[in-house]
C-alpha positions in Angstrom: 6.7 12.8 13.5 4.4 11.1 11.0 4.1 7.3 10.6 5.0 4.9 7.8 1.9 2.7 7.5 1.9 -0.5 5.4 -1.7 -0.7 4.3 -2.2 -3.7 2.1 -4.5 -6.7 1.2 -3.2 -10.2 2.1 -4.4 -13.7 1.5 -4.5 -16.3 4.3 -1.2 -17.7 3.1 0.5 -14.2 3.2 0.5 -13.1 -0.5 -0.3 -9.5 -1.6 -0.4 -10.4 -5.3 -0.3 -13.4 -7.6 3.0 -14.5 -9.4 2.1 -12.0 -12.3 1.5 -9.1 -9.9 -2.3 -9.4 -10.2 -4.5 -8.7 -7.2 -8.0 -8.6 -8.7 -8.8 -12.0 -7.2 -9.3 -10.4 -3.7 -13.0 -10.2 -3.1 -14.2 -6.6 -2.5 -17.6 -6.8 -0.8 -19.9 -3.7 -0.7 -19.2 -3.2 3.0 -15.4 -3.3 2.6 -15.6 -1.0 -0.4 -17.7 1.4 1.6 -15.2 1.3 4.5 -12.3 2.1 2.1 -14.2 5.0 0.5 -15.1 6.5 3.9 -11.9 5.7 5.9 -9.0 5.9 3.4 -10.4 7.2 0.1 -7.0 8.4 -1.0 -5.8 4.8 -1.4 -8.2 4.4 -4.3 -6.5 5.1 -7.6 -7.3 8.4 -9.2 -9.0 6.9 -12.2 -11.3 4.7 -10.0 -12.3 7.4 -7.5 -15.5 8.4 -9.4 -16.6 4.8 -9.5 -16.4 4.7 -5.7 -18.1 8.1 -5.3 -15.0 9.8 -3.8 -13.6 11.8 -6.8 -13.6 14.9 -4.6 -12.8 13.3 -1.3 -10.2 15.0 1.0 -7.3 12.8 1.9 -8.2 11.3 5.3 -4.9 9.7 6.4 -2.2 9.9 3.7 -0.7 12.5 1.5 2.2 10.4 0.2 2.5 6.9 -1.2 5.7 4.8 -1.6 5.5 1.7 -3.8 7.7 -0.7 -5.6 7.8 -1.2 -9.3 5.6 -4.3 -9.1 2.9 -2.2 -7.4 3.2 0.6 -9.9 3.4 -1.7 -13.0 -0.3 -2.6 -13.3 -1.2 1.0 -13.8 1.6 1.4 -16.4 0.4 -1.7 -18.2 -3.0 0.0 -18.9 -1.4 3.4 -19.8 -1.8 5.1 -16.4 1.5 6.8 -15.4 0.2 8.6 -12.3 -2.1 6.2 -10.5 -2.5 8.3 -7.4 -2.3 11.8 -8.7 -4.0 13.1 -5.6 -0.9 12.0 -3.5 2.9 12.6 -3.7 4.1 9.4 -5.4 7.4 7.6 -5.1 8.3 4.5 -6.9 11.3 2.6 -5.5 13.1 0.6 -8.2 16.6 -0.2 -9.4 15.4 -1.7 -12.7 12.7 0.6 -14.1 15.0 2.9 -15.9 13.1 6.2 -16.2 9.6 7.4 -15.2 8.5 10.2 -17.4 5.4 11.4 -15.5 6.4 14.5 -13.4 3.9 13.5 -10.7 5.9 10.3 -9.9 9.4 10.4 -8.5 11.7 7.4 -9.1 13.9 6.4 -6.2 16.6 4.1 -7.5 18.4 3.5 -4.2 18.1 4.1 -0.5 14.4 3.3 0.4 15.3 3.5 4.1 16.7 7.0 3.7 13.6 8.0 1.6 11.1 6.9 4.2 13.1 8.4 7.1 13.1 11.7 5.3 9.4 11.5 4.6 8.6 10.6 8.2 10.5 13.6 9.4 8.5 16.0 7.4 6.0 18.3 9.2 2.6 17.0 8.1 -0.7 16.0 9.6 -0.9 13.0 7.3 1.0 9.7 7.4 3.0 8.0 4.6 1.3 5.0 2.9 3.5 2.1 2.0 1.5 0.4 -0.7 3.8 -2.6 -1.5 5.5 -4.7 -2.7 6.9 -7.4 -0.5 10.6 -6.7 -1.2 10.2 -3.0 -0.5 8.2 -3.7 2.7 11.0 -6.1 3.8 13.7 -3.5 3.1 11.9 -0.7 5.1 10.6 -2.9 7.9 12.7 -1.1 10.5 10.7 2.1 9.7 7.2 0.7 9.5 5.2 2.1 12.5 1.8 0.5 11.7 0.3 -2.2 9.7 -3.3 -2.1 8.4 -3.9 -5.5 6.9 -7.0 -6.3 4.9 -7.1 -10.1 5.3 -9.0 -12.0 2.7 -10.4 -15.5 3.2 -8.6 -17.3 0.4 -5.4 -19.2 -0.2 -3.4 -18.1 -3.2 -0.6 -20.7 -3.2 2.1 -18.6 -4.9 2.9 -15.0 -5.6 4.3 -11.8 -4.0 4.6 -12.3 -0.2 3.7 -9.4 2.1 7.4 -9.2 3.3 10.3 -10.7 1.3 14.1 -11.0 1.3 14.6 -10.0 4.9 14.4 -12.5 7.8 13.8 -10.0 10.7 11.2 -11.1 13.2 9.5 -7.9 14.3 6.7 -7.7 16.9 3.5 -5.8 16.3 0.5 -5.5 18.6 -3.1 -5.8 17.2 -5.1 -2.7 18.2 -8.3 -3.0 16.3 -10.0 -5.6 14.1 -13.1 -5.1 11.9 -14.9 -8.0 10.2 -16.8 -7.7 6.9 -19.6 -9.7 5.4 -17.3 -11.2 2.7 -15.2 -12.8 5.4 -12.5 -10.2 5.0 -11.2 -8.5 8.1 -9.2 -5.3 8.5 -6.7 -5.4 11.4 -4.6 -2.5 12.7 -1.3 -3.3 14.3 1.2 -1.0 15.9 4.9 -1.7 16.4 5.3 -3.4 19.8 
């Protein structure tokens, strides 16, 4: 069975985005950018892959992405309807109405059922949970691994990494890699 992996950037105070959904304040040093390009190039949006030199990169870890509307919206706001066209894309939202791009499937209810079905598929790749916090909180029972890019800044307000679900869940750190910018990438597995 493949894993559901929550791979996300987080501030010191636990936010994955600002109050308006922005995340461009996270510092992306050259060494962290190189790590992303070589380790998980499929997490880079399709329109940015050429900039990072991975336009033809093979998916290393994921073949499917699940995201909330808040994670999908920044692409929509700049006219991009299929931000990860090189992956199967699911947007979980009860308020978005309709998604017209055939490469993106809207899931209006049952995110737990969705991730359970995706995890049960026969695939060598895992499922990437890209955010947001409410979605991560709602599917926490199915998250097998966390890959957290921790950035050395305090945001003060915004979208928390997990929201709307008080459910203490233990994870064990298995690997940590520091970067020159002060960011670290830490892998956790469900305890």
